[in-house]
C-alpha positions in Angstrom: 12.4 11.0 15.9 15.4 12.5 14.0 15.1 16.0 12.6 16.2 15.3 9.0 14.4 17.8 6.7 11.8 16.6 4.3 13.5 18.3 1.4 16.8 16.5 2.0 15.0 13.2 2.7 13.0 13.4 -0.5 16.0 14.2 -2.7 17.9 11.3 -1.2 14.9 9.0 -1.7 14.6 9.9 -5.3 18.3 9.5 -5.9 18.4 6.1 -4.3 15.2 4.6 -5.4 14.3 5.7 -8.9 17.3 4.0 -10.6 16.4 0.8 -8.9 12.7 1.0 -9.7 13.3 1.6 -13.3 16.3 -0.8 -13.7 15.6 -3.1 -16.6 12.5 -1.0 -17.6 13.7 1.0 -20.5 11.6 4.1 -21.4 9.6 4.1 -24.7 8.3 7.1 -26.5 4.7 7.3 -27.7 4.7 10.1 -30.2 1.0 9.9 -31.0 0.0 10.7 -27.4 -1.2 14.2 -27.0 0.8 14.6 -23.8 4.2 14.3 -25.4 5.9 17.6 -26.0 3.4 19.7 -24.1 4.6 23.3 -23.7 2.1 24.3 -21.1 2.3 23.8 -17.3 3.1 20.3 -16.1 -0.2 19.3 -14.4 -0.4 16.0 -12.5 -3.3 14.5 -10.5 -3.1 12.2 -7.6 -6.1 10.3 -6.4 -5.7 8.2 -3.3 -8.2 5.8 -1.6 -8.8 8.2 1.3 -7.2 11.3 2.8 -7.3 9.9 6.3 -5.3 6.7 6.2 -1.7 7.6 7.2 -0.4 5.4 4.4 -2.0 7.6 1.8 -1.2 10.8 3.6 2.5 9.7 3.4 2.1 8.9 -0.3 0.5 12.3 -1.0 3.2 14.1 0.9 6.0 12.4 -1.1 4.2 13.1 -4.4 3.9 16.8 -3.5 7.5 17.0 -2.6 8.6 15.4 -5.8 6.2 17.5 -7.9 7.7 20.6 -6.3 11.2 19.4 -7.1 10.2 18.7 -10.7 8.4 22.0 -11.2 5.0 20.3 -11.7 1.6 21.4 -10.4 0.0 18.6 -8.3 -3.7 18.3 -7.8 -4.8 15.9 -5.1 -8.1 14.2 -4.4 -9.3 11.1 -2.5 -12.3 8.8 -2.0 -14.4 9.4 1.1 -13.6 5.9 2.4 -11.8 2.8 1.3 -14.1 1.3 -1.4 -15.6 4.6 -2.5 -15.4 4.3 -6.3 -17.8 7.1 -7.2 -15.7 9.8 -5.6 -12.7 8.6 -7.5 -14.6 8.6 -10.8 -15.7 12.2 -10.2 -12.1 13.1 -9.3 -10.7 11.7 -12.6 -13.4 13.5 -14.6 -12.7 16.8 -12.8 -9.0 16.5 -13.4 -9.4 15.8 -17.1 -11.7 18.9 -17.4 -9.0 21.0 -15.6 -6.3 20.0 -18.1 -4.3 17.4 -16.1 -2.2 15.3 -18.5 -1.1 12.6 -16.0 -3.2 10.9 -13.3 -1.8 8.7 -10.5 -4.5 6.7 -8.7 -4.8 4.1 -5.9 -8.0 2.4 -7.1 -10.7 1.8 -4.5 -12.4 -0.6 -6.8 -9.9 -2.4 -9.1 -12.6 -3.3 -11.7 -15.2 -0.5 -11.5 -12.7 2.3 -12.1 -11.4 0.8 -15.4 -13.9 2.4 -17.8 -13.2 5.8 -16.3 -9.4 5.3 -16.7 -9.8 4.0 -20.2 -11.7 7.2 -21.1 -8.9 9.2 -19.6 -6.3 7.4 -21.7 -8.5 8.0 -24.8 -8.2 11.7 -24.2 -4.4 11.5 -24.1 -3.9 11.4 -20.4 -1.1 9.2 -18.9 -2.6 7.0 -16.2 -0.6 5.1 -13.5 -1.8 3.0 -10.7 0.0 3.2 -7.3 -0.2 0.5 -4.6 -3.2 -1.3 -6.2 -3.4 -2.9 -9.6 -6.5 -2.4 -11.7 -8.4 -5.5 -13.0 -6.1 -7.1 -15.6 -4.0 -3.9 -15.5 -6.5 -2.3 -17.7 -6.8 1.5 -18.1 -3.2 2.2 -16.9 0.1 2.8 -18.7 2.1 1.6 -15.7 1.7 0.5 -12.1 4.0 0.8 -9.1 3.0 -1.4 -6.3 4.0 -3.8 -3.5 4.0 -7.5 -4.1 1.0 -7.9 -1.8 0.9 -11.6 -2.1 4.6 -11.8 -0.9 3.8 -9.3 1.9 1.0 -11.5 3.1 3.1 -14.6 2.8 5.9 -13.0 4.9 3.3 -12.1 7.6 1.9 -15.7 7.5 5.4 -17.3 7.7 6.2 -15.2 10.7 3.0 -15.9 12.6 3.4 -19.6 11.9 7.0 -19.7 13.1 6.2 -17.6 16.2 3.5 -20.1 17.2 6.0 -22.9 17.0 4.3 -26.3 17.7 1.1 -24.6 19.0 -1.8 -25.2 16.7 -3.1 -21.9 15.3 -6.6 -20.6 16.3 -6.7 -17.8 13.8 -8.7 -14.6 13.4 -8.5 -12.9 10.0 -9.2 -9.2 9.9 -9.6 -8.6 6.2 -10.2 -5.5 4.0 -13.4 -5.9 2.0 -14.5 -7.8 -1.1 -13.5 -6.6 -4.6 -10.1 -5.0 -3.7 -7.1 -6.8 -5.2 -4.8 -5.7 -2.4 -6.9 -7.3 0.3 -7.4 -10.5 -1.7 -3.6 -10.8 -2.5 -2.6 -10.2 1.1 -5.2 -12.7 2.5 -4.2 -15.4 0.1 -0.4 -14.8 0.7 -0.9 -15.0 4.4 -2.7 -18.3 4.1 0.1 -19.7 2.0 2.7 -18.5 4.6 0.7 -20.3 7.3 0.2 -23.4 5.2 -3.6 -23.1 5.4 -6.5 -22.7 3.0 -9.8 -20.7 3.3 -11.5 -23.9 4.5 -8.9 -24.8 7.2 -10.5 -25.5 10.6 -7.7 -23.5 12.2 -9.5 -20.3 11.1 -11.8 -19.3 14.0 -13.4 -16.4 12.1 -13.0 -13.7 9.4 -14.3 -10.2 9.4 -13.9 -7.2 7.1 -12.4 -4.0 8.6 -12.0 -1.6 5.7 -8.5 -1.2 7.0 -9.9 1.1 9.7 -8.6 1.1 13.3 -12.1 1.4 15.0 -13.5 -1.3 12.8 -10.5 -3.5 13.5 -11.1 -3.2 17.2 -14.8 -4.0 16.8 -14.0 -7.0 14.6 -11.5 -8.4 17.1 -14.0 -8.0 19.9 -16.6 -9.8 17.9 -14.3 -12.7 17.0 -13.1 -13.0 20.7 -16.7 -13.3 21.8 -17.2 -16.2 19.4 -13.9 -17.9 20.3 -11.9 -16.6 23.3 -9.1 -19.1 22.6 -7.9 -17.2 19.5 -4.0 -17.2 19.6 -3.1 -15.6 16.3 -4.4 -12.7 14.2 -4.0 -11.8 10.5 -4.5 -8.1 9.8 -4.8 -6.3 6.4 -2.9 -3.3 7.6 -1.6 -1.6 10.7 -4.6 0.6 11.6 -6.6 -2.7 11.8 -3.8 -4.3 13.8 -3.7 -1.5 16.3 -7.4 -1.8 16.7 -7.1 -5.5 17.2 -4.3 -4.9 19.8 -6.6 -2.5 21.7 -9.3 -5.2 21.9 -6.8 -7.8 23.0 -5.4 -5.5 25.7 -8.9 -4.8 27.0 -9.5 -8.6 27.1 -6.2 -9.1 28.9 -4.8 -11.2 26.0 -1.9 -9.1 24.7 0.7 -11.6 25.7 -1.1 -14.7 24.6 -2.0 -13.7 21.0 0.4 -13.1 18.1 -0.7 -10.2 15.8 0.9 -9.8 12.4 0.4 -7.0 10.0 1.5 -5.2 6.8 2.3 -1.5 6.1 5.5 -0.3 7.7 4.3 3.1 8.8 6.0 5.0 11.6 3.0 4.4 13.9 2.9 0.7 13.0 6.6 0.3 13.6 6.2 2.0 17.0 3.4 -0.5 17.7 5.8 -3.4 17.0 8.4 -1.8 19.2 5.8 -1.4 22.0 4.7 -5.1 21.7 1.2 -4.4 20.3 2.1 -6.1 17.0 4.6 -9.0 16.8 5.8 -8.2 13.3 4.9 -6.1 10.3 5.9 -6.2 6.7 7.0 -2.8 5.5 6.1 -1.4 2.1 7.3 1.8 0.4 4.5 4.2 -0.7 7.0 7.1 -1.0 8.8 5.1 -3.8 5.6 4.6 -5.6 4.7 8.3 -5.4 8.1 9.6 -6.5 8.3 7.1 -9.4 4.8 7.9 -10.5 5.3 11.7 -10.5 8.6 11.4 -12.4 6.9 9.1 -15.0 4.0 11.6 -15.4 6.4 14.5 -15.9 8.4 12.6 -18.5 5.2 11.7 -20.4 4.0 15.3 -20.4 7.3 16.6 -21.6 8.0 14.2 -24.4 5.6 11.3 -24.5 7.9 8.8 -22.8 6.3 5.9 -21.0 8.0 3.3 -18.8 8.1 -0.3 -19.9 6.4 -2.5 -17.4 7.6 -6.1 -16.5 5.6 -9.1 -17.4 4.2 -9.2 -13.8 2.1 -6.2 -14.8 3.7 -3.8 -12.2 7.0 -2.4 -11.0 7.7 -3.9 -7.6 8.7 -1.4 -4.9 9.7 -4.1 -2.4 8.8 -5.4 1.1 10.7 -5.9 4.4 9.7 -7.9 7.5 10.3 -5.8 10.6 10.2 -7.3 14.2 12.2 -7.1 17.4 11.6 -10.8 17.9 13.5 -12.3 15.0 13.1 -15.9 14.0 15.8 -18.1 12.5 15.2 -18.6 8.8 13.2 -15.4 8.3 15.2 -12.4 7.2 14.1 -9.3 9.1 15.1 -5.9 10.3 14.5 -4.5 13.8 12.4 -1.5 14.8 15.4 0.8 15.0 15.9 0.3 11.3 12.1 0.4 10.8 11.8 3.9 12.4 14.6 5.2 10.2 12.9 3.9 7.1 9.2 3.8 7.7 7.4 4.4 4.4 10.7 5.8 2.9 11.4 8.3 5.6 9.9 10.0 8.6 7.3 12.7 8.1 
């Protein structure tokens, strides 16, 4: 791993990514919002899904670096597990009570969190979603996220192409019901594979919560039901690494194609080591940096970013593999390790 300092890396990331993220999204001022023109401390809150998933650890680190750079005070909180809405509700309420005027959140429940976010907005708080859109984009002033359908589609297209003429016998390691990220990636993957939820090629589906241990258990369960599985969809890299462990224990590493999404340093290393055939990188650092900058702008003068008709500002995806396939644009793991999640920790 190279020894580039975090300060230099964060400054470079901000310089390179923010103009691109906000290109075509002109800022607007909302003079009636109580956040505009605040003369007190710039206080921003970040609430992630968990504080254990490396993806959200990376996001929190980037947000802290950018807050330090911008002279803002960052308060961070997280749910206890993927899907824990109650802890996120409490975190929002606590942040409002402490005087935070901008809240960035990766919703654990895209629908259940909306009333709490609407209440925050009614109190003059700028609210932005990162990574995961709220239901109908309600309760937020802006969203920075991956095109999760596209990410799933790229994973599916790769797995399909890697199988060649072999008929897929597919295991699907999903997230959990009610989370838009999981639904979008699942649906995109099926499109990339040319399948539907009712396709007989699907040997089984099981939720993992995006957890490595649960991913391993799910893969073990599905292999017991059908030992001929030859391809695996995974919601994220922890689940993929768990699946790869189960496949290794079953002596099936070389006969099963595992695809994934995330682009973390550990995940890229798993691609390099042959545990995962390919992954689709996303860029949480870009989301965090853009969200902090937007929160600071709102607190200072009431400026809000304009959001495209898609409902979110797309921070991009990139297929990464050391086994490229003609017709699918990809980067290798050398590039991946230099760019995982916007830079190495």
